[in-house]
C-alpha positions as CSV (number, residue, x, y, z in Angstrom):
1,X,84.4,150.7,55.5
2,X,85.8,147.2,55.1
3,X,84.1,146.1,58.3
4,X,80.8,147.4,57.0
5,X,81.1,145.5,53.8
6,X,81.9,142.3,55.7
7,X,78.8,142.7,57.9
8,X,76.7,143.4,54.8
9,X,78.1,140.3,53.1
10,X,77.2,138.1,56.1
11,X,73.7,139.5,56.3
12,X,73.1,138.7,52.6
13,X,74.5,135.2,53.1
14,X,72.2,134.6,56.1
15,X,69.1,135.8,54.1
16,X,70.0,133.4,51.3
17,X,70.6,130.5,53.7
18,X,67.3,131.1,55.5
19,X,65.5,131.0,52.2
20,X,67.2,127.7,51.2
21,X,66.2,126.1,54.5
22,X,62.6,127.2,54.1
23,X,62.5,125.6,50.7
24,X,63.9,122.4,51.9
25,X,61.4,122.1,54.8
26,X,58.5,122.8,52.5
27,X,59.7,120.0,50.2
28,X,60.0,117.6,53.1
29,X,56.5,118.4,54.3
30,X,55.1,117.7,50.9
31,X,56.9,114.3,50.5
32,X,55.6,111.5,52.9
33,X,58.2,109.6,54.9
34,X,58.7,105.9,53.9
35,X,59.6,104.0,57.0
36,X,60.4,100.8,55.1
37,X,62.8,102.2,52.4
38,X,66.5,102.9,52.6
39,X,66.6,104.7,49.3
40,X,66.1,108.5,49.9
41,X,68.1,111.7,49.1
42,X,69.1,114.1,51.8
43,X,69.0,117.8,50.8
44,X,71.9,119.5,52.5
45,X,72.4,123.3,52.4
46,X,75.8,124.4,51.0
47,X,78.5,124.7,53.6
48,X,79.0,128.0,55.2
49,X,82.0,130.1,54.2
50,X,84.5,129.8,56.9
51,X,85.0,133.5,56.6
52,X,81.4,134.2,57.6
53,X,82.0,132.4,60.9
54,X,85.3,133.9,61.8
55,X,85.6,137.5,63.1
56,X,89.1,138.8,62.3
57,X,88.3,141.9,64.3
58,X,88.0,139.8,67.5
59,X,84.4,140.8,68.1
60,X,82.4,139.2,70.9
61,X,80.1,136.9,68.8
62,X,80.7,133.9,66.6
63,X,77.5,134.0,64.6
64,X,74.5,136.1,63.8
65,X,71.6,133.8,64.8
66,X,69.6,133.9,68.0
67,X,70.5,130.6,69.6
68,X,73.4,129.7,71.9
69,X,75.4,127.4,69.6
70,X,78.0,128.0,67.0
71,X,75.9,127.6,63.9
72,X,73.7,130.0,62.0
73,X,70.2,128.5,62.6
74,X,67.8,129.0,65.5
75,X,68.1,125.7,67.3
76,X,70.5,124.5,70.1
77,X,72.8,122.4,68.1
78,X,76.0,123.1,66.1
79,X,74.8,122.3,62.5
80,X,73.2,124.4,59.9
81,X,69.6,123.1,60.0
82,X,66.6,124.0,62.1
83,X,66.3,120.9,64.3
84,X,68.0,120.1,67.6
85,X,70.6,117.7,66.4
86,X,74.1,118.1,64.8
87,X,73.4,117.1,61.2
88,X,71.9,119.0,58.3
89,X,68.5,117.3,58.0
90,X,65.1,118.3,59.5
91,X,64.8,115.6,62.1
92,X,66.0,115.4,65.7
93,X,68.7,112.8,65.5
94,X,72.3,113.0,64.4
95,X,72.2,111.4,61.0
96,X,71.5,112.9,57.5
97,X,68.0,111.5,56.8
98,X,64.6,112.9,57.7
99,X,63.5,110.4,60.4
100,X,64.1,110.3,64.1
101,X,66.8,107.7,64.5
102,X,70.6,107.8,64.0
103,X,70.9,106.1,60.6
104,X,70.7,107.3,57.1
105,X,67.3,105.9,56.1
106,X,63.7,107.2,56.5
107,X,62.3,104.8,59.1
108,X,62.2,105.3,62.9
109,X,64.6,102.7,64.0
110,X,68.3,102.8,64.5
111,X,69.4,100.3,61.9
112,X,70.2,100.3,58.2
113,X,67.5,98.0,57.0
114,X,63.9,98.6,56.0
115,X,62.0,97.0,58.9
116,X,60.8,98.6,62.1
117,X,63.0,97.1,64.8
118,X,66.3,98.3,66.2
119,X,68.6,95.8,64.4
120,X,70.2,95.8,61.0
121,X,68.3,93.0,59.3
122,X,65.0,92.9,57.5
123,X,62.8,91.0,60.0
124,X,60.8,92.1,63.0
125,X,63.0,90.9,65.8
126,X,66.0,92.4,67.6
127,X,68.8,90.3,66.2
128,X,70.8,90.4,63.0
129,X,69.5,87.3,61.3
130,X,66.6,86.7,58.9
131,X,64.2,84.7,61.2
132,X,61.6,85.7,63.8
133,X,63.4,84.7,67.0
134,X,65.7,86.4,69.4
135,X,68.9,84.6,68.7
136,X,71.7,85.1,66.2
137,X,71.3,81.9,64.1
138,X,69.3,81.3,60.9
139,X,66.6,79.0,62.2
140,X,63.3,79.6,63.8
141,X,63.8,78.4,67.3
142,X,65.0,80.2,70.4
143,X,68.4,78.6,71.0
144,X,71.8,79.5,69.8
145,X,72.6,76.6,67.5
146,X,72.0,76.2,63.8
147,X,69.3,73.5,63.7
148,X,65.6,73.7,63.9
149,X,64.9,72.1,67.2
150,X,64.5,73.7,70.6
151,X,67.5,72.3,72.4
152,X,71.0,73.7,72.7
153,X,73.0,71.1,70.7
154,X,74.0,71.1,67.1
155,X,71.9,68.2,65.8
156,X,68.4,68.0,64.5
157,X,66.7,66.0,67.2
158,X,64.9,67.1,70.4
159,X,67.3,66.0,73.0
160,X,70.3,67.7,74.6
161,X,73.2,65.5,73.3
162,X,75.2,65.8,70.1
163,X,74.0,62.8,68.2
164,X,71.1,62.3,65.8
165,X,68.9,60.0,67.9
166,X,66.2,60.8,70.4
167,X,67.7,59.4,73.5
168,X,70.0,61.1,76.1
169,X,73.3,59.4,75.2
170,X,76.0,60.3,72.7
171,X,75.5,57.4,70.2
172,X,73.5,57.2,67.1
173,X,70.9,54.7,68.1
174,X,67.6,55.0,70.0
175,X,68.4,53.0,73.1
176,X,69.3,54.1,76.6
177,X,72.4,53.2,78.4
178,X,71.4,50.1,80.5
179,X,74.9,48.9,81.2
180,X,76.5,48.9,84.6
181,X,80.1,49.8,84.7
182,X,81.7,47.9,87.5
183,X,81.3,44.7,89.5
184,X,77.9,43.7,90.9
185,X,77.4,41.4,93.9
186,X,73.8,40.4,94.7
187,X,72.9,39.6,98.3
188,X,69.2,40.5,98.3
189,X,66.0,40.6,96.3
190,X,66.4,44.3,96.0
191,X,69.7,43.8,94.3
192,X,68.0,41.4,91.8
193,X,65.3,44.0,91.1
194,X,68.1,46.4,90.2
195,X,69.5,43.9,87.7
196,X,66.2,43.1,86.0
197,X,66.5,45.9,83.4
198,X,70.2,45.8,82.8
199,X,71.4,44.7,79.4
200,X,75.1,44.4,80.2
201,X,77.5,44.5,83.1
202,X,81.0,45.8,82.3
203,X,82.5,43.9,85.2
204,X,81.7,40.7,87.1
205,X,78.3,39.5,88.4
206,X,78.2,37.5,91.6
207,X,74.9,36.2,93.0
208,X,75.5,34.5,96.3
209,X,74.0,33.8,99.7
210,X,70.4,34.5,98.7
211,X,68.7,32.6,101.5
212,X,65.1,32.9,100.4
213,X,65.2,33.3,96.6
214,X,63.9,30.3,94.6
215,X,64.3,31.7,91.1
216,X,66.7,34.1,89.3
217,X,65.4,35.7,86.1
218,X,67.4,38.3,84.3
219,X,65.5,38.6,81.0
220,X,67.4,41.6,79.5
221,X,71.0,40.8,80.4
222,X,73.1,40.1,77.2
223,X,76.7,40.5,78.4
224,X,78.9,40.1,81.4
225,X,82.3,41.4,80.7
226,X,84.1,39.5,83.4
227,X,83.1,36.5,85.7
228,X,79.6,35.3,86.2
229,X,79.1,33.4,89.5
230,X,75.9,31.9,91.0
231,X,77.1,30.3,94.2
232,X,75.9,29.1,97.6
233,X,72.2,30.0,97.3
234,X,70.5,27.4,99.4
235,X,66.9,27.9,98.2
236,X,67.6,28.6,94.6
237,X,65.8,26.2,92.2
238,X,66.0,27.8,88.8
239,X,68.3,30.2,86.9
240,X,67.1,31.9,83.7
241,X,69.2,34.3,81.7
242,X,67.6,33.8,78.3
243,X,69.2,36.8,76.5
244,X,72.8,36.3,77.8
245,X,75.1,35.9,74.8
246,X,78.6,36.5,76.1
247,X,80.7,36.2,79.3
248,X,84.2,37.5,79.3
249,X,85.7,35.2,81.9
250,X,84.5,32.1,83.9
251,X,80.9,31.0,84.5
252,X,80.6,29.2,87.8
253,X,77.4,27.7,89.0
254,X,78.1,25.8,92.2
255,X,76.9,24.8,95.7
256,X,73.3,25.6,95.2
257,X,71.7,22.8,97.1
258,X,68.1,23.1,95.8
259,X,68.9,23.9,92.2
260,X,67.0,21.5,90.0
261,X,67.3,22.7,86.4
262,X,69.8,24.6,84.2
263,X,67.8,25.3,81.0
264,X,67.9,29.1,80.9
265,X,71.1,29.9,79.0
266,X,70.1,29.1,75.5
267,X,71.3,32.4,73.9
268,X,74.9,32.0,75.3
269,X,77.2,31.6,72.3
270,X,80.7,32.1,73.9
271,X,82.4,32.3,77.2
272,X,86.0,33.4,77.3
273,X,86.8,31.4,80.4
274,X,85.7,28.2,82.0
275,X,82.2,26.9,82.4
276,X,82.0,25.2,85.8
277,X,78.9,23.4,87.1
278,X,79.7,21.7,90.4
279,X,78.2,20.5,93.7
280,X,74.6,21.2,92.9
281,X,73.2,18.2,94.8
282,X,69.6,18.5,93.4
283,X,70.4,19.2,89.8
284,X,68.9,16.6,87.5
285,X,69.4,17.9,84.0
286,X,71.8,20.2,82.1
287,X,70.2,21.2,78.9
288,X,70.1,25.0,78.8
289,X,73.2,25.7,76.7
290,X,71.9,24.8,73.2
291,X,73.6,27.8,71.4
292,X,77.0,27.5,73.1
293,X,79.6,26.9,70.4
294,X,83.0,27.6,72.1
295,X,84.7,28.1,75.4
296,X,88.0,30.1,75.8
297,X,89.0,27.8,78.7
298,X,87.5,24.5,79.9
299,X,84.2,22.7,80.6
300,X,83.9,21.1,84.0
301,X,80.9,19.1,85.3
302,X,81.8,17.9,88.8
303,X,80.1,16.3,91.8
304,X,76.6,16.3,90.4
305,X,75.1,13.1,91.9
306,X,71.6,13.4,90.5
307,X,72.2,14.7,87.0
308,X,70.9,12.1,84.5
309,X,71.6,13.9,81.2
310,X,74.0,16.6,80.0
311,X,73.7,18.1,76.5
312,X,75.8,20.6,74.7
313,X,74.3,20.2,71.2
314,X,76.3,22.9,69.4
315,X,79.6,23.0,71.3
316,X,82.4,22.8,68.8
317,X,85.6,24.0,70.4
318,X,86.9,24.0,73.9
319,X,90.3,25.5,74.3
320,X,90.9,23.9,77.7
321,X,89.8,20.6,79.2
322,X,86.5,18.9,79.0
323,X,86.1,17.2,82.4
324,X,83.2,15.2,83.7
325,X,83.7,13.4,87.0
326,X,81.7,12.1,90.0
327,X,78.4,12.0,88.2
328,X,77.2,8.6,89.4
329,X,73.7,9.0,87.9
330,X,74.6,10.3,84.5
331,X,73.1,8.2,81.8
332,X,73.3,10.3,78.7
333,X,76.1,12.6,77.4
334,X,75.6,14.4,74.1
335,X,78.3,16.6,72.5
336,X,77.7,15.6,68.8
337,X,79.6,18.6,67.3
338,X,82.6,18.8,69.6
339,X,85.7,18.7,67.5
340,X,88.6,20.0,69.6
341,X,89.6,20.1,73.2
342,X,92.9,20.4,75.1
343,X,91.9,17.4,77.2
344,X,89.0,15.0,77.5
345,X,88.5,13.4,80.9
346,X,85.4,11.4,81.7
347,X,85.6,9.5,84.9
348,X,83.3,8.0,87.6
349,X,80.2,7.9,85.5
350,X,78.8,4.6,86.8
351,X,75.4,4.8,85.1
352,X,76.5,6.2,81.7
353,X,75.0,4.2,78.8
354,X,74.8,6.7,75.9
355,X,77.7,8.8,74.7
356,X,77.8,11.0,71.5
357,X,81.2,12.4,70.8
358,X,81.0,11.5,67.1
359,X,82.7,14.6,65.8
360,X,85.6,14.7,68.3
361,X,88.8,14.7,66.1
362,X,91.6,16.5,67.9
363,X,92.7,16.3,71.5
364,X,95.7,18.4,72.2
365,X,96.4,16.7,75.5
366,X,95.2,13.4,76.9
367,X,92.1,11.4,76.5
368,X,91.2,9.7,79.9
369,X,88.3,7.3,80.1
370,X,87.9,5.7,83.5
371,X,85.1,4.0,85.4
372,X,82.5,3.7,82.7
373,X,80.8,0.8,84.3
374,X,77.5,0.7,82.3
375,X,78.3,1.8,78.8
376,X,78.8,-1.0,76.3
377,X,81.4,0.6,74.1
378,X,83.6,3.5,73.4
379,X,83.3,5.0,69.9
380,X,85.5,7.8,68.7
381,X,84.8,7.6,64.9
382,X,86.5,10.9,64.1
383,X,89.4,11.0,66.5
384,X,92.7,11.4,64.6
385,X,95.2,13.0,66.9
386,X,96.0,12.8,70.7
387,X,98.7,15.2,71.8
388,X,99.8,13.2,74.8
389,X,98.2,10.0,76.1
390,X,95.2,7.8,75.3
391,X,94.2,6.0,78.5
392,X,91.2,3.7,78.7
393,X,91.2,1.9,82.0
394,X,89.0,0.5,84.8
395,X,85.8,0.4,82.8
396,X,84.1,-2.8,84.0
397,X,81.1,-2.6,81.6
398,X,83.1,-1.7,78.5
399,X,82.8,-4.3,75.7
400,X,84.6,-2.7,72.9
401,X,86.8,0.3,71.9
402,X,86.6,1.5,68.3
403,X,89.0,4.2,67.1
404,X,88.9,3.7,63.3
405,X,90.5,7.1,62.4
406,X,93.2,7.3,65.1
407,X,96.6,8.0,63.5
408,X,98.8,9.9,66.0
409,X,99.4,9.5,69.7
410,X,102.3,11.5,70.8
411,X,102.9,9.7,74.1
412,X,101.2,6.6,75.5
413,X,98.4,4.3,74.4
414,X,97.1,2.3,77.4
415,X,94.2,-0.1,77.8
416,X,94.2,-1.7,81.3
417,X,91.8,-3.3,83.7
418,X,88.8,-3.2,81.5
419,X,87.2,-6.4,82.7
420,X,84.5,-6.5,80.1
421,X,86.5,-5.4,77.1
422,X,86.5,-7.9,74.2
423,X,88.1,-6.2,71.3
424,X,90.1,-3.1,70.3
425,X,90.2,-1.5,66.9
426,X,92.9,1.1,65.7
427,X,93.3,0.2,62.1
428,X,94.9,3.5,60.9
429,X,97.5,4.0,63.6
430,X,100.7,5.6,62.2
431,X,102.6,6.8,65.3
432,X,103.1,6.0,68.9
433,X,105.4,8.5,70.6
434,X,106.2,6.5,73.8
435,X,104.6,3.4,75.0
436,X,101.9,0.9,73.9
437,X,100.4,-1.0,76.8
438,X,97.5,-3.4,76.6
439,X,97.2,-5.5,79.8
440,X,94.9,-6.8,82.5
441,X,91.8,-7.0,80.2
442,X,90.5,-10.4,81.3
443,X,88.1,-11.1,78.4
444,X,89.9,-9.4,75.6
445,X,89.9,-11.6,72.6
446,X,91.2,-9.6,69.6
447,X,93.3,-6.6,68.7
448,X,93.0,-5.0,65.2
449,X,95.6,-2.4,64.8
450,X,98.0,-1.2,62.2
451,X,101.7,-1.5,63.1
452,X,103.5,1.7,62.4
453,X,107.0,1.6,60.9
454,X,109.7,1.0,63.4
455,X,110.8,4.6,63.5
456,X,107.3,5.6,64.5
457,X,107.2,3.3,67.5
458,X,109.1,3.9,70.7
459,X,111.0,1.3,72.6
460,X,108.4,0.1,75.0
461,X,105.7,-2.3,73.8
462,X,103.6,-4.4,76.1
463,X,100.7,-6.8,75.3
464,X,100.5,-9.0,78.3
465,X,98.3,-10.3,81.1
466,X,95.2,-10.6,78.9
467,X,94.0,-14.1,80.0
468,X,91.5,-14.5,77.1
469,X,93.7,-13.2,74.3
470,X,95.1,-16.1,72.3
471,X,98.7,-15.9,71.0
472,X,97.5,-16.8,67.6
473,X,95.4,-13.6,67.6
474,X,98.6,-11.6,67.8
475,X,100.0,-13.0,64.6
476,X,98.2,-10.2,62.8
477,X,100.9,-8.0,64.3
478,X,103.6,-10.0,62.7
479,X,105.5,-6.9,61.5
480,X,106.7,-6.7,65.1
481,X,108.7,-9.8,64.5
482,X,111.7,-7.7,63.1
483,X,111.4,-4.8,65.6
484,X,113.9,-4.3,68.3
485,X,112.6,-2.9,71.6
486,X,114.4,-1.8,74.7
487,X,111.7,-3.4,76.8
488,X,108.7,-5.5,75.7
489,X,106.5,-8.1,77.2
490,X,104.0,-10.5,75.5
491,X,103.6,-12.9,78.4
492,X,100.6,-13.9,80.4
493,X,98.2,-14.2,77.5
494,X,96.1,-17.2,76.6
495,X,98.0,-20.3,75.8
496,X,97.3,-21.8,72.4
497,X,99.2,-23.4,69.6
498,X,101.1,-20.3,68.9
499,X,102.5,-19.8,72.4
500,X,102.5,-20.7,76.0
501,X,101.7,-17.9,78.5
502,X,104.4,-19.0,80.8
503,X,107.1,-19.2,78.1
504,X,106.5,-16.3,75.8
505,X,108.2,-13.0,76.7
506,X,109.2,-11.5,73.4
507,X,107.2,-11.3,70.3
508,X,109.7,-13.5,68.6
509,X,108.7,-16.3,71.0
510,X,105.3,-16.4,69.4
511,X,105.1,-19.1,66.6
512,X,102.9,-18.0,63.8
513,X,102.1,-20.3,60.8
């Protein structure tokens, strides 16, 4: 009897369940499916009583429906609805909504949003962002970065580097990398063609042994990090580097037999080494360094037999020596702004007639003036300090030497063998560190100089052998009368009422009124 009641109970439950499912399906058929809304309500039948599915009498069935699964409906799945999936709605997927995908909304895709694609966002593509492309970022391009261009970097330009410009390097400007990293040696016109677009060379540049090249023009080059050499090019007539601003070591222009002009370096402001121009037998003018203001080492002009003029109009400071020698045809030398050099050597300039060194004030080493055979006078109006020696000798055309500001000479002052020299001026002299020697100047007639205090004059003092210098002209140096020298000589000057050249040896032998 109890078994009969249990079967009857299950039959009643099945009839009720079938009626509920029919109502649910009718409701679904009357309500249109919204494929773009996630807000719907699933109607789920009440769960089956576990007792209705379990046979305590160990019979051979597990349900009373006509299918082959373990639920009570007529399809092939294991849930309680009439479709072919395992949930309780009326569709064919495994979720609880009424559409055909596996989510809980009413559209036909597999995501949880309200669009028609297969992702979980609200746009029409297959990713999870809010734009219309196929990547996972928030912009509208097809790459994987966060900007709005079509490249693969993280900036907003159209190139493939990580900066904000439009070129292919990693800086923030709009240029291209026209520098060469390394040393460059030019032996051919093809090599020159390679250089024509370079703006800098991060090494040395050597141009040598170009047998058939008459002109070198490097219009873009602004920097050479190490040495620049233009050497032994037999046909070369002209060198132009109009944009070159900086050279990190020496500049050497030498042994170019046909080179006629050097006027193409007007942008050069500084060279950290020496500037050497030497042995260019056809060179007639040096005028192409109008912007050069400083040299880290020295300036050397050597063995230039045809050069008539040399101008460095803005040169202010030379850390090393300024040396001009063996320039027999040089007529004009202009360095009007030069203030400081370690040494000044100007020798064997037989034709020199015009010199402008008007700003030259400090020489850390020696001043050596020799073989000026055409210039009428030496004028250093600003020269105050000489670190070692001042030597003016062997200048046959020299008529006068004016050094109105000279105060300190740390070693020797020497005027000798200047066969045309008539007078010397050093009115502000305060210190002579070693020796004063004025001798062998055959037409010298007067000396105007301040006599430093005895503790500022060393023990060697010579004014002798100047055959036109009267002894009475030395009376202006009468402060020497009381000085004691280890060695001095005032003999061999012009005999007059103040002294006899054959009798005077010491300054005290001169009789001044």
